[in-house]
DSSP file (Angstrom, degrees, kcal/mol; ACC not computed):
  #  RESIDUE AA STRUCTURE BP1 BP2  ACC     N-H-->O    O-->H-N    N-H-->O    O-->H-N    TCO  KAPPA ALPHA  PHI   PSI    X-CA   Y-CA   Z-CA
    1    1 A M              0   0    0      0, 0.0     2,-0.4     0, 0.0    48,-0.2   0.000 360.0 360.0 360.0 131.7   18.7    6.6   57.0
    2    2 A D  E     -A   48   0A   0     46,-2.7    46,-3.1    48,-0.1     2,-0.5  -0.945 360.0-156.6-118.8 141.7   18.0    5.0   53.6
    3    3 A I  E     +A   47   0A   0     -2,-0.4     2,-0.3    44,-0.2    44,-0.2  -0.981  24.4 174.9-116.4 122.4   20.3    2.8   51.6
    4    4 A I  E     -A   46   0A   0     42,-2.6    42,-2.6    -2,-0.5     2,-0.5  -0.845  35.6-108.3-126.4 159.0   19.5    2.8   47.9
    5    5 A T  E     -A   45   0A   0     -2,-0.3     2,-1.8    40,-0.2    40,-0.3  -0.757  29.5-132.1 -84.4 131.0   20.9    1.3   44.8
    6    6 A A        +     0   0    0     38,-3.1    38,-0.3    -2,-0.5    39,-0.1  -0.600  47.6 152.9 -85.1  82.2   22.5    4.0   42.6
    7    7 A N        +     0   0    0     -2,-1.8     2,-0.3    36,-0.1    -1,-0.2   0.157  48.4  65.3-105.1  18.0   20.9    2.9   39.4
    8    8 A T  S  > S-     0   0    0      1,-0.1     4,-2.5    -3,-0.0     5,-0.2  -0.911  86.9-113.4-130.1 163.0   20.8    6.2   37.6
    9    9 A D  H  > S+     0   0    0     -2,-0.3     4,-2.2     1,-0.2     5,-0.1   0.894 117.7  53.8 -60.4 -39.7   23.6    8.5   36.2
   10   10 A E  H  > S+     0   0    0      2,-0.2     4,-1.2     1,-0.2    -1,-0.2   0.918 111.0  44.3 -62.8 -44.5   22.6   11.1   38.8
   11   11 A L  H  > S+     0   0    0      1,-0.2     4,-1.8     2,-0.2    -1,-0.2   0.889 110.6  54.7 -68.6 -38.8   22.9    8.7   41.7
   12   12 A Y  H  X S+     0   0    0     -4,-2.5     4,-2.3     1,-0.2    -1,-0.2   0.892 104.5  55.1 -60.4 -39.2   26.1    7.3   40.4
   13   13 A E  H  X S+     0   0    0     -4,-2.2     4,-2.2     1,-0.2    -1,-0.2   0.851 104.0  54.6 -62.5 -34.0   27.5   10.8   40.3
   14   14 A Q  H  X S+     0   0    0     -4,-1.2     4,-2.0     2,-0.2    -1,-0.2   0.896 106.8  51.4 -65.0 -39.7   26.6   11.1   44.0
   15   15 A C  H  X S+     0   0    0     -4,-1.8     4,-2.7     1,-0.2    -2,-0.2   0.945 110.7  47.9 -59.5 -48.5   28.7    8.0   44.6
   16   16 A L  H  X S+     0   0    0     -4,-2.3     4,-2.9     1,-0.2     5,-0.2   0.880 107.4  56.3 -61.7 -38.4   31.6    9.4   42.8
   17   17 A D  H  X S+     0   0    0     -4,-2.2     4,-2.0     2,-0.2    -1,-0.2   0.933 111.1  43.0 -59.9 -46.6   31.3   12.7   44.7
   18   18 A I  H  X S+     0   0    0     -4,-2.0     4,-2.5     2,-0.2     5,-0.2   0.931 114.2  51.2 -65.1 -45.8   31.6   10.9   48.1
   19   19 A R  H  X>S+     0   0    0     -4,-2.7     4,-3.1     1,-0.2     5,-0.8   0.904 110.0  49.0 -59.4 -42.4   34.4    8.7   46.8
   20   20 A F  I  X>S+     0   0    0     -4,-2.9     5,-3.0     3,-0.2     4,-0.5   0.896 111.1  50.1 -66.6 -38.8   36.4   11.6   45.6
   21   21 A K  I  <>S+     0   0    0     -4,-2.0     5,-1.5    -5,-0.2    -2,-0.2   0.931 121.3  34.0 -62.9 -44.3   36.0   13.5   48.8
   22   22 A V  I  <>S+     0   0    0     -4,-2.5     5,-1.4     3,-0.2    -2,-0.2   0.959 131.1  26.2 -77.7 -53.1   37.1   10.5   50.9
   23   23 A F  I  <5S+     0   0    0     -4,-3.1     6,-2.8    -5,-0.2    -3,-0.2   0.925 130.9  30.5 -84.6 -44.6   39.7    8.8   48.7
   24   24 A V  I  X<S+     0   0    0     -5,-0.8     4,-0.7    -4,-0.5    -3,-0.2   0.958 129.2  33.1 -80.5 -53.6   41.2   11.6   46.5
   25   25 A D  I  4<S+     0   0    0     -5,-3.0    -3,-0.2     2,-0.1    -4,-0.2   0.959 131.9  27.9 -70.5 -51.3   40.8   14.7   48.8
   26   26 A E  I  4<S+     0   0    0     -5,-1.5    -3,-0.2    -6,-0.3    -4,-0.1   0.936 133.1  29.7 -77.8 -47.6   41.4   13.1   52.2
   27   27 A Q  T  4<S-     0   0    0     -5,-1.4    -3,-0.2    -6,-0.1    -1,-0.2   0.461  97.9-126.6 -99.1  -1.5   43.6   10.1   51.4
   28   28 A K     <  +     0   0    0     -4,-0.7    -4,-0.2     1,-0.2    -3,-0.1   0.802  44.1 167.4  62.6  32.1   45.4   11.5   48.4
   29   29 A V        -     0   0    0     -6,-2.8    -1,-0.2    -9,-0.1     5,-0.1  -0.618  47.9-101.4 -70.2 133.3   44.6    8.6   46.0
   30   30 A P    >>  -     0   0    0      0, 0.0     3,-2.2     0, 0.0     4,-0.8  -0.341  25.6-127.2 -58.8 135.8   45.4    9.7   42.5
   31   31 A E  H >> S+     0   0    0      1,-0.3     3,-1.0     2,-0.2     4,-1.0   0.869 108.1  58.8 -51.5 -41.7   42.2   10.7   40.6
   32   32 A N  H 34 S+     0   0    0      1,-0.3    -1,-0.3     2,-0.2    -3,-0.0   0.614 106.0  49.7 -69.7 -10.2   43.1    8.4   37.7
   33   33 A E  H <4 S+     0   0    0     -3,-2.2    -1,-0.3     1,-0.1    -2,-0.2   0.593  97.7  68.1 -98.5 -13.8   43.1    5.4   40.1
   34   34 A E  H << S+     0   0    0     -3,-1.0     2,-0.5    -4,-0.8    -2,-0.2   0.917  97.7  50.4 -75.5 -42.5   39.8    6.1   41.8
   35   35 A V  S  < S+     0   0    0     -4,-1.0     2,-0.2     2,-0.0    -1,-0.1  -0.856  80.7 175.6 -96.5 126.4   37.6    5.4   38.8
   36   36 A D    >   -     0   0    0     -2,-0.5     3,-1.3    -3,-0.0    -3,-0.1  -0.587  46.8 -87.3-126.1-175.5   38.4    2.0   37.2
   37   37 A Q  T 3  S+     0   0    0      1,-0.2     3,-0.2    -2,-0.2     4,-0.2   0.540 116.2  64.2 -71.8  -7.0   37.4   -0.4   34.5
   38   38 A F  T >>  +     0   0    0      1,-0.2     4,-1.0     2,-0.1     3,-0.7   0.469  68.8 101.4 -96.6  -1.6   34.9   -2.1   36.8
   39   39 A E  G X4 S+     0   0    0     -3,-1.3     3,-0.8     1,-0.2    -1,-0.2   0.881  83.0  46.0 -51.5 -47.4   32.5    0.8   37.3
   40   40 A K  G 34 S+     0   0    0      1,-0.2    -1,-0.2    -3,-0.2    -2,-0.1   0.772 112.0  50.2 -72.9 -25.7   29.9   -0.4   34.9
   41   41 A E  G <4 S+     0   0    0     -3,-0.7    20,-0.3    -4,-0.2    -1,-0.2   0.552  96.9  90.6 -89.2  -5.8   29.8   -4.0   36.1
   42   42 A C  S << S-     0   0    0     -4,-1.0     2,-0.6    -3,-0.8    18,-0.2  -0.510  73.6-130.6 -87.2 154.5   29.4   -3.0   39.8
   43   43 A T  E     - B   0  59A   0     16,-3.0    16,-2.1    -2,-0.2     2,-0.4  -0.943  30.4-152.7 -97.8 123.7   26.3   -2.4   41.8
   44   44 A H  E     - B   0  58A   0     -2,-0.6   -38,-3.1   -38,-0.3     2,-0.3  -0.789   8.1-161.0-103.3 141.4   26.7    0.9   43.5
   45   45 A F  E     -AB   5  57A   0     12,-3.2    12,-1.3    -2,-0.4     2,-0.4  -0.905   2.2-162.1-122.7 149.4   25.0    1.8   46.8
   46   46 A L  E     -AB   4  56A   0    -42,-2.6   -42,-2.6    -2,-0.3     2,-0.5  -0.983  10.8-145.9-130.3 141.5   24.3    5.2   48.5
   47   47 A V  E     -AB   3  55A   0      8,-2.6     7,-2.6    -2,-0.4     8,-1.1  -0.933  19.5-167.7-105.0 128.8   23.4    6.1   52.0
   48   48 A K  E     -AB   2  53A   0    -46,-3.1   -46,-2.7    -2,-0.5     2,-0.5  -0.969  10.3-173.7-120.9 128.7   21.0    9.0   52.4
   49   49 A I  E >  S- B   0  52A   0      3,-2.8     3,-2.5    -2,-0.5     2,-0.3  -0.988  70.4 -41.5-121.0 122.7   20.3   10.8   55.6
   50   50 A D  T 3  S-     0   0    0     -2,-0.5   -48,-0.1     1,-0.3    -2,-0.0  -0.461 126.2 -27.2  54.8-118.9   17.5   13.4   55.3
   51   51 A D  T 3  S+     0   0    0     -2,-0.3     2,-0.4    -3,-0.1    -1,-0.3   0.166 120.4  93.3-108.5  18.7   18.4   15.1   52.0
   52   52 A E  E <   -B   49   0A   0     -3,-2.5    -3,-2.8     2,-0.0     2,-0.6  -0.929  66.9-137.7-120.6 135.3   22.1   14.4   52.0
   53   53 A Y  E     +B   48   0A   0     -2,-0.4    -5,-0.2    -5,-0.2     3,-0.1  -0.791  32.8 163.6 -85.1 123.6   24.1   11.5   50.5
   54   54 A V  E     +     0   0A   0     -7,-2.6    21,-3.4    -2,-0.6     2,-0.3   0.535  51.7  28.4-123.4 -11.7   26.7   10.6   53.1
   55   55 A G  E     +BC  47  74A   0     -8,-1.1    -8,-2.6    19,-0.3     2,-0.3  -0.988  53.3 177.6-151.8 158.2   28.1    7.1   52.2
   56   56 A T  E     +BC  46  73A   0     17,-2.8    17,-2.9    -2,-0.3     2,-0.3  -0.984   5.9 163.0-155.3 161.1   28.7    4.8   49.3
   57   57 A A  E     -B   45   0A   0    -12,-1.3   -12,-3.2    -2,-0.3     2,-0.3  -0.944  16.4-150.8-166.6 169.5   30.1    1.4   48.4
   58   58 A R  E     -BC  44  70A   0     12,-2.5    12,-3.0    -2,-0.3     2,-0.3  -0.962   4.3-162.6-142.8 160.9   29.9   -1.0   45.5
   59   59 A F  E     -BC  43  69A   0    -16,-2.1   -16,-3.0    -2,-0.3     2,-0.3  -0.985   4.7-175.5-142.5 161.2   30.2   -4.6   44.8
   60   60 A R  E     - C   0  68A   0      8,-1.7     8,-3.2    -2,-0.3     2,-0.2  -0.983  38.5 -88.9-148.7 155.7   30.8   -6.9   41.8
   61   61 A A  E     + C   0  67A   0    -20,-0.3     6,-0.2    -2,-0.3     3,-0.1  -0.488  34.4 176.4 -66.6 129.9   30.8  -10.6   41.1
   62   62 A K  S    S-     0   0    0      4,-3.2     2,-0.3     1,-0.4     5,-0.2   0.697  72.5 -19.4-101.1 -32.5   34.3  -12.1   41.7
   63   63 A S  S    S-     0   0    0      3,-1.8    -1,-0.4     0, 0.0     3,-0.3  -0.881  88.0 -73.0-156.5-174.9   33.1  -15.6   40.9
   64   64 A E  S    S+     0   0    0     -2,-0.3     3,-0.0     1,-0.2    -3,-0.0   0.843 132.4  21.3 -58.6 -34.6   29.9  -17.6   40.8
   65   65 A N  S    S+     0   0    0     35,-0.1    36,-2.4    36,-0.1    37,-1.9   0.363 112.6  78.3-117.6   5.4   29.6  -17.6   44.6
   66   66 A T  E     - d   0 102A   0     -3,-0.3    -4,-3.2    34,-0.2    -3,-1.8  -0.960  52.8-165.0-125.4 132.5   31.8  -14.6   45.7
   67   67 A V  E     -Cd  61 103A   0     35,-2.3    37,-2.3    -2,-0.4     2,-0.6  -0.893  14.3-142.5-109.7 141.9   31.1  -10.9   45.6
   68   68 A K  E     -Cd  60 104A   0     -8,-3.2    -8,-1.7    -2,-0.4     2,-0.4  -0.928  10.8-151.3-108.3 122.9   33.9   -8.3   46.0
   69   69 A I  E     +Cd  59 105A   0     35,-2.7    37,-0.5    -2,-0.6     2,-0.3  -0.768  26.1 168.5 -93.7 135.0   33.0   -5.2   48.1
   70   70 A E  E     +C   58   0A   0    -12,-3.0   -12,-2.5    -2,-0.4    37,-0.0  -0.923  42.5  26.2-143.0 162.5   34.9   -2.1   47.1
   71   71 A R  E     -     0   0A   0     -2,-0.3     2,-0.5   -14,-0.2    -1,-0.1   0.818  62.7-179.9  55.7  41.1   35.1    1.7   47.5
   72   72 A V  E     +     0   0A   0    -15,-0.1     2,-0.4    -3,-0.1   -15,-0.2  -0.631  13.2 162.9 -74.5 120.3   33.4    1.8   51.0
   73   73 A A  E     -C   56   0A   0    -17,-2.9   -17,-2.8    -2,-0.5     2,-0.4  -0.995  25.4-172.0-147.4 134.7   33.3    5.5   51.9
   74   74 A V  E     -C   55   0A   0     -2,-0.4   -19,-0.3   -19,-0.2     5,-0.1  -0.995  40.2-103.5-125.4 133.1   31.5    7.6   54.5
   75   75 A H    >   -     0   0    0    -21,-3.4     3,-2.4    -2,-0.4     4,-0.4  -0.244  35.0-117.1 -53.8 138.7   31.7   11.4   54.5
   76   76 A S  G >  S+     0   0    0      1,-0.3     3,-1.0     2,-0.2    -1,-0.1   0.804 111.6  57.2 -54.1 -36.8   34.0   12.5   57.3
   77   77 A T  G 3  S+     0   0    0      1,-0.2    -1,-0.3     3,-0.0    -2,-0.1   0.588 109.3  47.2 -74.1  -7.2   31.3   14.4   59.2
   78   78 A Y  G X  S+     0   0    0     -3,-2.4     3,-0.8   -24,-0.2     5,-0.4   0.365  83.5 117.4-113.0   3.0   29.2   11.3   59.4
   79   79 A R  T <   +     0   0    0     -3,-1.0    -4,-0.0    -4,-0.4    -3,-0.0  -0.325  64.6  37.1 -71.4 155.1   31.7    8.7   60.6
   80   80 A G  T 3  S+     0   0    0     -2,-0.0    -1,-0.2     1,-0.0    -3,-0.0   0.581  88.8  98.2  83.2  10.4   31.4    7.0   63.9
   81   81 A R  S <  S-     0   0    0     -3,-0.8    -2,-0.1     0, 0.0    -1,-0.0   0.270 100.6-103.2-112.5   9.2   27.6    6.7   63.7
   82   82 A G  S  > S+     0   0    0      3,-0.0     4,-2.2     4,-0.0     5,-0.2   0.565  83.9 126.8  82.9   8.0   27.3    3.1   62.4
   83   83 A I  H  > S+     0   0    0     -5,-0.4     4,-2.5     1,-0.2     5,-0.2   0.933  73.0  47.3 -66.0 -46.7   26.6    4.2   58.9
   84   84 A G  H  > S+     0   0    0      1,-0.2     4,-2.5     2,-0.2    -1,-0.2   0.889 111.4  52.5 -61.9 -39.3   29.3    2.1   57.3
   85   85 A F  H  > S+     0   0    0      2,-0.2     4,-2.5     1,-0.2    -1,-0.2   0.934 111.4  45.3 -61.4 -47.7   28.3   -0.9   59.4
   86   86 A K  H  X S+     0   0    0     -4,-2.2     4,-2.3     2,-0.2    -2,-0.2   0.877 111.9  52.6 -65.9 -37.5   24.7   -0.7   58.2
   87   87 A L  H  X S+     0   0    0     -4,-2.5     4,-2.3     2,-0.2    -1,-0.2   0.930 110.7  47.3 -62.2 -45.5   25.8   -0.2   54.6
   88   88 A M  H  X S+     0   0    0     -4,-2.5     4,-2.4     2,-0.2    -2,-0.2   0.922 111.2  50.6 -63.2 -44.2   27.9   -3.3   54.8
   89   89 A E  H  X S+     0   0    0     -4,-2.5     4,-2.2     1,-0.2    -1,-0.2   0.908 109.9  51.5 -59.8 -41.2   25.1   -5.3   56.4
   90   90 A H  H  X S+     0   0    0     -4,-2.3     4,-2.4     1,-0.2    -1,-0.2   0.931 110.1  48.2 -61.0 -46.4   22.7   -4.1   53.6
   91   91 A M  H  X S+     0   0    0     -4,-2.3     4,-2.6     1,-0.2    -1,-0.2   0.876 108.6  54.4 -64.7 -36.3   25.2   -5.2   50.9
   92   92 A H  H  X S+     0   0    0     -4,-2.4     4,-2.6     2,-0.2    -1,-0.2   0.925 109.5  48.1 -60.6 -43.7   25.6   -8.6   52.5
   93   93 A E  H  X S+     0   0    0     -4,-2.2     4,-2.5     2,-0.2    -2,-0.2   0.923 112.0  48.2 -64.2 -44.1   21.9   -9.1   52.4
   94   94 A V  H  X S+     0   0    0     -4,-2.4     4,-1.6     1,-0.2    -1,-0.2   0.909 111.9  50.8 -62.0 -41.9   21.6   -8.1   48.8
   95   95 A A  H  <>S+     0   0    0     -4,-2.6     5,-2.5     2,-0.2    -2,-0.2   0.925 110.6  48.4 -61.9 -44.7   24.5  -10.4   48.0
   96   96 A K  H ><5S+     0   0    0     -4,-2.6     3,-2.1     1,-0.2    -2,-0.2   0.923 108.5  53.5 -61.7 -44.3   22.9  -13.3   49.7
   97   97 A I  H 3<5S+     0   0    0     -4,-2.5    -1,-0.2     1,-0.3    -2,-0.2   0.837 107.5  53.2 -58.7 -32.5   19.6  -12.6   47.9
   98   98 A N  T 3<5S-     0   0    0     -4,-1.6    -1,-0.3    -5,-0.2    -2,-0.2   0.273 126.5-100.1 -90.0  11.5   21.5  -12.8   44.7
   99   99 A G  T < 5S+     0   0    0     -3,-2.1     2,-0.2     1,-0.3    -3,-0.2   0.513  73.1 142.1  91.1   6.4   23.0  -16.2   45.5
  100  100 A Y      < -     0   0    0     -5,-2.5    -1,-0.3    -6,-0.2   -34,-0.2  -0.593  27.2-175.9 -81.3 143.7   26.5  -15.2   46.8
  101  101 A T        +     0   0    0    -36,-2.4    40,-3.1    -2,-0.2     2,-0.3   0.497  66.3  42.1-115.0  -9.9   27.9  -17.2   49.7
  102  102 A Y  E     -dE  66 140A   0    -37,-1.9   -35,-2.3    38,-0.3     2,-0.4  -0.976  59.0-160.1-136.6 151.2   31.1  -15.3   50.2
  103  103 A A  E     -dE  67 139A   0     36,-2.5    36,-2.1    -2,-0.3     2,-0.3  -0.990  11.2-175.9-127.1 141.1   32.3  -11.7   50.3
  104  104 A V  E     +dE  68 138A   0    -37,-2.3   -35,-2.7    -2,-0.4     2,-0.3  -0.918   5.9 169.6-128.8 158.3   35.8  -10.5   49.9
  105  105 A L  E     -dE  69 137A   0     32,-2.0    32,-2.8    -2,-0.3     2,-0.7  -0.983  37.5-116.4-161.1 158.6   37.4   -7.0   50.1
  106  106 A G  E     - E   0 136A   0    -37,-0.5     2,-0.5    -2,-0.3    30,-0.2  -0.909  39.2-160.2 -99.0 111.3   40.7   -5.2   50.2
  107  107 A A  E     - E   0 135A   0     28,-3.2    28,-2.1    -2,-0.7     5,-0.1  -0.787  18.6-122.8 -99.6 130.2   40.7   -3.5   53.6
  108  108 A Q  E >   - E   0 134A   0     -2,-0.5     3,-2.5    26,-0.2     4,-0.4  -0.460  32.5-116.1 -60.1 141.3   43.0   -0.5   54.4
  109  109 A V  G >  S+     0   0    0     24,-2.2     3,-1.4     1,-0.3     4,-0.3   0.866 115.9  56.6 -51.4 -41.3   45.1   -1.6   57.4
  110  110 A Q  G 3  S+     0   0    0     23,-0.3    -1,-0.3     1,-0.3     4,-0.2   0.645 107.9  49.3 -67.5 -13.1   43.4    1.2   59.6
  111  111 A A  G <> S+     0   0    0     -3,-2.5     4,-2.0     1,-0.1    -1,-0.3   0.370  78.3 101.5-105.8   3.7   40.0   -0.3   58.8
  112  112 A V  H <> S+     0   0    0     -3,-1.4     4,-2.7    -4,-0.4     5,-0.2   0.905  80.5  51.9 -57.5 -45.2   40.7   -4.0   59.6
  113  113 A K  H  > S+     0   0    0     -4,-0.3     4,-1.9     1,-0.2    -1,-0.2   0.882 107.3  54.3 -61.6 -37.5   39.0   -3.9   63.1
  114  114 A F  H  > S+     0   0    0     -3,-0.2     4,-0.5     2,-0.2    -1,-0.2   0.950 112.2  42.7 -58.5 -49.7   35.9   -2.4   61.4
  115  115 A Y  H ><>S+     0   0    0     -4,-2.0     5,-2.2     1,-0.2     3,-1.0   0.853 109.7  57.0 -69.3 -33.7   35.7   -5.3   59.0
  116  116 A E  H ><5S+     0   0    0     -4,-2.7     3,-1.8     1,-0.2    -1,-0.2   0.869  99.6  60.1 -62.2 -34.6   36.5   -7.8   61.7
  117  117 A S  H 3<5S+     0   0    0     -4,-1.9    -1,-0.2     1,-0.3    -2,-0.2   0.705 103.6  51.9 -65.8 -17.8   33.5   -6.5   63.6
  118  118 A L  T <<5S-     0   0    0     -3,-1.0    -1,-0.3    -4,-0.5    -2,-0.2   0.351 130.4 -95.6 -97.0   3.3   31.4   -7.6   60.6
  119  119 A G  T < 5S+     0   0    0     -3,-1.8    21,-0.3     1,-0.3    -3,-0.2   0.536  75.9 143.5  97.7   7.7   32.9  -11.1   60.6
  120  120 A Y      < -     0   0    0     -5,-2.2     2,-0.4    19,-0.1    -1,-0.3  -0.484  32.7-155.9 -79.5 151.9   35.7  -10.7   58.1
  121  121 A E  E     -F  138   0A   0     17,-2.4    17,-2.3    -2,-0.1     2,-0.1  -0.971  26.9-102.6-126.6 144.1   39.0  -12.4   58.5
  122  122 A I  E     +F  137   0A   0     -2,-0.4    15,-0.3    15,-0.2     3,-0.0  -0.421  37.1 176.5 -64.3 136.6   42.4  -11.5   57.0
  123  123 A D        +     0   0    0     13,-3.6     2,-0.3    -2,-0.1    14,-0.2   0.048  54.8  31.0-133.8  24.1   43.2  -13.6   54.0
  124  124 A S  S    S-     0   0    0     12,-0.4     2,-0.1     3,-0.0     3,-0.1  -0.978  80.2 -90.5-163.7 172.3   46.5  -12.2   52.7
  125  125 A D        -     0   0    0     -2,-0.3    11,-0.4     1,-0.1     2,-0.1  -0.422  66.2 -74.0 -79.4 169.2   49.8  -10.5   53.5
  126  126 A I        +     0   0    0     -2,-0.1     2,-0.3     9,-0.1     9,-0.2  -0.424  58.1 178.1 -64.5 139.9   49.9   -6.7   53.4
  127  127 A F  E     -G  134   0A   0      7,-2.3     7,-2.9    -2,-0.1     2,-0.4  -0.949  27.5-112.4-138.8 161.8   49.8   -5.3   49.9
  128  128 A L  E     +G  133   0A   0     -2,-0.3     2,-0.4     5,-0.2     5,-0.2  -0.809  28.2 176.2 -98.2 134.5   49.8   -1.7   48.5
  129  129 A D  E >  S-G  132   0A   0      3,-2.2     3,-1.9    -2,-0.4    -2,-0.0  -0.974  80.7 -13.9-133.9 120.9   46.8   -0.3   46.6
  130  130 A A  T 3  S-     0   0    0     -2,-0.4     3,-0.1     1,-0.3   -97,-0.0   0.821 128.6 -58.2  54.1  33.7   47.1    3.3   45.6
  131  131 A G  T 3  S+     0   0    0      1,-0.2     2,-0.4  -102,-0.1    -1,-0.3   0.544 115.6 115.1  78.6   7.3   50.0    3.6   47.9
  132  132 A I  E <  S- G   0 129A   0     -3,-1.9    -3,-2.2   -23,-0.0    -1,-0.2  -0.923  70.8-114.3-114.4 133.9   48.0    2.5   50.9
  133  133 A E  E     + G   0 128A   0     -2,-0.4   -24,-2.2    -5,-0.2     2,-0.3  -0.458  43.7 173.1 -69.0 134.4   48.6   -0.7   52.9
  134  134 A H  E     -EG 108 127A   0     -7,-2.9    -7,-2.3   -26,-0.3     2,-0.3  -0.901  25.2-150.1-135.1 161.0   45.8   -3.2   52.6
  135  135 A Y  E     -E  107   0A   0    -28,-2.1   -28,-3.2    -2,-0.3     2,-0.4  -0.970  25.7-122.3-122.5 145.8   44.9   -6.8   53.5
  136  136 A M  E     -E  106   0A   0    -11,-0.4   -13,-3.6    -2,-0.3   -12,-0.4  -0.731  36.5-170.8 -78.6 139.7   42.5   -9.0   51.6
  137  137 A M  E     -EF 105 122A   0    -32,-2.8   -32,-2.0    -2,-0.4     2,-0.3  -0.947   7.2-163.7-132.4 153.7   39.7  -10.1   53.9
  138  138 A K  E     -EF 104 121A   0    -17,-2.3   -17,-2.4    -2,-0.3     2,-0.3  -0.936   5.7-173.9-137.6 160.3   36.9  -12.7   53.5
  139  139 A K  E     -E  103   0A   0    -36,-2.1   -36,-2.5    -2,-0.3     2,-0.5  -0.986  25.5-125.2-152.2 140.3   33.6  -13.6   55.1
  140  140 A S  E      E  102   0A   0     -2,-0.3   -38,-0.3   -21,-0.3   -39,-0.0  -0.759 360.0 360.0 -83.5 131.8   31.1  -16.3   54.7
  141  141 A L              0   0    0    -40,-3.1   -39,-0.2    -2,-0.5    -1,-0.1   0.436 360.0 360.0 -90.7 360.0   27.6  -14.9   54.0
């Protein structure tokens, strides 16, 4: 398994492909809400196994010392193999190297235990994003 930065248009399109399969097709997020105004300012990551891209996520600066992790998605046939965990750990390391000391994210309620296993703590009441219940979560890097 390789985790790479999606730093070309072709790789970014692979990120979008995974996101659309997970969020639009599976979770019924409206297409117009999946791609947002933050795309260009984010660093996008891809997980590649053999010759297939199977996971993605992105992060962006939220403040001088805080990075916001977003759009964490693993293709359905690859879930349960620790791919999301390794992707998150990789992004934490990249964030630390770039001087960030905190990470925040909006976690779907069904994914809270996953993020807690990475050291995140709930930091808000439930809120709706794209019609899906979420909590804000934070972690010290």
